[in-house]
Structures are given as C-alpha cells and as structure tokens.
N, C-alpha and C positions, 0 to 999 in steps of 0.2 A: 836113734830116732827116726828116720825112712822107715823101718818095720814098726815101728808104733802107731804112724800114721796112716800108714797102709792096713794094718790090723783096725783101726777106728774107722777107716774109710768100708771096710768089708763088713763090720758091725752093721756100720750104718744102711748101708746097702741092704743087708740082710733083713731089717725091719718093715715089717708091712705098712705102707704108706696109709697115712690118714687119710680117712674116707669123710667127704662132704657130709653134714646131719642134714638131711630130709627131713620133713614132717610127713607123715601118712595124709591125706585126704581124711579120712575118716578121725583122724586125731584132731584137725583143724578143725572138723565140723563139730566134734563134741567138745570142743574149748569154746566157741562162738556160741552153744549153744546154753553151754556153764555161763557165758561172760554176759549175755544179753538177757538171761535169766534172772542173775545179781541186779544186775542193773536197772529191771524192768521192777522187778520186788522195792529196788531204792526208791524208785520213784514213786512207784504207787505209798510206799511208806511217809515221805514225804510232800505228797499233794493230797492225802486223807486229812490232815489237820486243816486243808485250808478249805475242802468240802464240807467239810463241819463246820468250819466256823458259819460260811456261806448258807449253809442249812439252817441251822440256829437262826440267823439272822432275819429268817423268814418264817421263824415260827415262833406260834403263842407262847405268851409268857407263863400263862399256868402249865402248860405243856413240859415247857423246857423245867419248871421247877417239881414236877410230880413224876416224869419221865425221864428226865437228864437230858443230854446233848443227843443228837441223832444225824443217822448220815441223810437221810431223806426225811423232809418235813414232813410229819403228817396232819397236824391243823396249819396250815398255811396265812401266812399274814404278813403284811405291809404295814404293820403299826411300826414298829420301829422307823424304818425309812422315813416314815410322814412326822412322824416326832421329830424326827432328826432336821427334815428341810421343811420345816413350820416358815423359817427365817432362810430362804434361800439366798439372800442378799450377803447373809452374813458366812453361809458355807463359799459361796465363788468367793468374796474378798480373802475369806481364810487360804482356799485353793490358791489365789494367785499370787499373795503375798510367801507361801510355800515355793512356789513355780520358780519367781522370780531369785529368791534366796538359793533356792538349788542350783539355778542353772549360773549365777551371778559369784557365787560361792565354789561353786566346783570349778567352773572356769579360772578364777581367779588363784584358787588352789594348784590348779595343774599346774598353772604359768608359773606360780613362784617356788611353789616346790621342786618342777625339772630346770628350772634355771637354777638354781639353789645345789640341786644334786650336779649339776652339768660342772658348775663352776667348783665345788667341791672333788670332784674325779679327776680336775685338770692337776699336773704334778710341777708344772709351772706357778703353780697359783702358791707364791708364797705363805699366806697366813692360813691355809685348808685347813691344817692340823688343829688351829688353834679357835677357827669356828666349829668345825666339827666337833669339839669338846666341849666347846660353846652350850651347843643344842644339844649333846648327850648330857649334858649336864642338868639342864632341866628337864629331861626324862627321870630323875634321880629324886629331884627337891623339886618343891613348890612351894608357892607364895603362902597358899590358903585361902579361903573364901571371902575373908572378909578383907584383905588386902587388893583382891582380885575386884569386889565390887566397888570397893573404893576408889580404884584407878579409872574403873568405867565411866562412874556418874559424876566423881570430883574432879576428875583432872583431863577425862575425855568429851566429858558431858556426851556420853552415847547412846542414853537411856531415853527410850522409846524412839527409835529409828530403827531400818534397816540393815545399816552396818550391826551393830549389836548382836545381830543376827547372823553374821557373817566372818567379821574379823577374827571374833576368838578360837575359833576353830580352824583357821584356813591353813596355818602349818601343823604339820604333823610330822615329827622327826623318824617313826619306822617310816614312813611312805617312802619320806626323804632319802635316808639308806638304804630302800630298796631301788628308787630311782636310780643312785648313783651305780648300785649294782650293777643292774641293767647298761646303762651308759659303758664304762668303763669295761664290762665281757661280752658287749654284743654288739657294738658299734667301734670299729678298727680306729685307732687315734691317725693314721696315714689319710682318714677322708680326714680331720680337718687340717692336721697338716697338709697336704695340698690345696686347702681353700685358702691356709694364709700363703700359700705360696701366690695364688692368685690373686693376693690382693683383699680377699675377702674380712671383715672386722669379725672381734667377735660375740656380737649380737646377731651382727648377718650369717654367723654359722650354726647357732644357734637355734635362729630361724628357720632357715633353710635345709637345714642340717639335722640336729639333732632330734627337732620335733617327729618331722616326718619318718626318721628312721626308728623312735619311741613311741609308735602309737597302740604298740600289747601292753605298754608297762603304764601307759597316760590310759588307754582304756580300762584295764585293770585296778588303779586307782583310783579313777575318775566315778568308776560306780560304784567302790566302797564309800567313796567321800560324798558322792550325790547322797547314799544312803544314809549317813551320816547327817546331812543338812535337812534331807525330808525329813526323817525320825526324830529330827531336835526339837524339844518342848523345853527342856531345862535352862536355856539361855532365856527364852519368853518370859519365865515362869518368874526370873529375876527381875530383869528388864525393862517390859514393856506391858505396858498398864490402859495404853490407848487399843480401843476394839479393831480399830482399822490398819491396826500393826501383826493383830495375831494371824499366827501361823497356823497349817490345820491342826498338827500333832497338841499342840495346846488350845486350841478352839476343841476337840474332841477330849481333850482332859479334863476341862473346864466345865465340859457337857455333862460328863459323866460326875465329876463333883459335885455339882448343881443337881441332879437328880437324887444322888444318893443324902443328900444333906436334906432335901424335902423330903423324902420318905425316911430319915430319921427322926424329924422334925416331926411329923404327924404321928410315929410313933411315941414320941416323947409329949406331944399332948394329949395323951390317952385317946386318941379318935382310933377307928377300926379302919385298918388299912387295907385296902383292897390291891393285891401286891400284884395284878395284872393289868392296874390301870398306867402304871409305871414300869414300862417292859425292861428292866433293868439291863437281866442279862444278855437279850435280845438286841438292846442297842450298843452293848460293848461290842457282838459280834458284827454289827453291822457298823460300825463305827472303825472297828479293824477293817472290815474289805473294802469302806472308802478311803482309809488312808493307805491301803496296802495295795491296791489294786494299779493307780497308775505307774507307779516305781515298778509292779509287774510289767508293764506290757514294754518297758526301756529295755529290758535284760535282752530277750531276743535279737535286738538289733545288734546290741555288741557282746555280744555270745563270742563270736570265734576271736575277737580280739582278747576276752577277759582268758580263755581256753589258753593261749599263747602267754598272755601273761603272765600265769600261774606256772610257766615255766622259766619264770626268772632266776637267775645262778643255777640253773642244771648244767652240769655235767657233761661237755662236750666230747663227741669222742672222734 
C-alpha cells in the first residue's frame, strides 16, 4: 500500500503543472471589435424602422403612395399632424387618461404581484401550494369573453370608469412566478428571520426589506406592465363609450377607423376621391409616433434596473 501511494505521488509530481489561461491583448481587442460591430448593427436594425415611421409621418401622402416609405422625407409635410391636432383638447384628455391608467395600474400591479410572490415563496405559509395551483389553473382555462363582459357590466358595474381599464389586467401569473423566483433565490431568508426576531411584522418586512431588495425585478416587470397599460385599447373598446374616458391608443384607433370609413363611403358613393385629401398612411405613422414616443422616453431612466432584472433566475457561481 505504501509503495502504491509513493508511486501515485511520484506520478502526480511528474505531471506538468496547469498554467493559468491568459488572454492576449490582441485577442481581447479583436473580440471587442466583433462584439461592438454586431451590437452596432443590431442597434441600427432596431432603430431604422422608427426612423422610417418618423419620416413617413412627415411625407406627403401622394409620395408615399407612388414611391413607398422612405428613410428621408423628400416631400416634407405637416398635414398628418395638423389633422390629428385639429381637436387638441381630445388629444390632451386621451393622454391624461392614458398616463393615469399607466401610472396607477403599474403601481397597483407591482404592489399586488410582489406581495403575492412574497407570500407564495414563504415555506411557513400553509396554503401556498393551493393558492399557487389556483393561479396556475387560470392560465390554462378561461371563462370566455361573454362571462367576462357580463361580470364587468352587470355585476361589478365598472362600465365607463377608469377602474375597468386597470383592474382586469392587474394580476399576471407569469410575472408572479418570476417575482417569486427572484425573491426566493435573490433575497436570503436569514434577512426576514432576523427581522422577525427583532419584532417586525410580515407587512413591515415586505415594505422595509423585500421591496427595496427587489428593485431589479420590480423595474423589469414594471416596464413590461407599463407597456401593457399604455398600449391597451381592447378594454376601452369593450367598456368605454364616453369621450372623456377614452385613452390614447383607443382614440388613435378610432380616428384611423373614422378616416378609413369616410374614404370608403366616398368610394361607395361614386365620388372622385382625392387620396391626398385624407393622408391615411402618413396619419398612421404620425399616430404611431404619438403613441410610442412618451413610453420610449421612460426606458433610459430604468434601463440599468431592467438589465439586472433580465438575469432573474440565472445560475450563480
């Protein structure tokens, strides 16, 4: 046995020692050049459609119909924006409703989903598996549009209210699962245990510890929920009939449908239609700019939290 150990020791000592892998400076530079090149191309590819939309919104309708959408406007025109802002009061009202719905809905969604995720990841909560199954069950089966419409209009009486634009999409099961995974893996349970020893209650632990430590996840999910609220037009289409409660997306959708209806009526009546009198294509592009512009300005302020939140559930080494 001693001879075998000596033999293994001699073999181990005779093997060459592993040398640390060192990257050459030229390889690092080449890798950076390749990486930045692909990132730049990707950024250009993502940014070009927005430039084309902006250019088309400032182009004459006849030029779009004859030459197509262009990267740089040749026949510059503000006609689409002038038609949209013929009633500035309606635009301002729609923007206010959209901002209120987005801010209140996003804040309420984050509060309810993060609190639900915190409760579901606690092992001392006896009913967590039953409630988690209930949430998951709703992702597989849905009651349908008719029961949903009857529930909102006949039983909850939320028709023509701001609440009907907020409450139906407040809870998202997928985001609850993501938030639960972040809290369970990213926040040590010893923190909550020490807070309980100090006499803190469950809600105080959630407000003072869980929420501040969950900023990356809250920012990521908050941005996605804000996009959902900002771009929602389907709920107003079903439940909003008063003009002073119409959000921006539904207002733009309704405006486009009205102009398309006017043009079709003129064609149906046998009149000679001047296609440039109603700049339908350029108006669509202008409305896209009006709808997407404000939400794009918010992204840079929460970008760093969003990047951190994208690594939720990553393997730690």
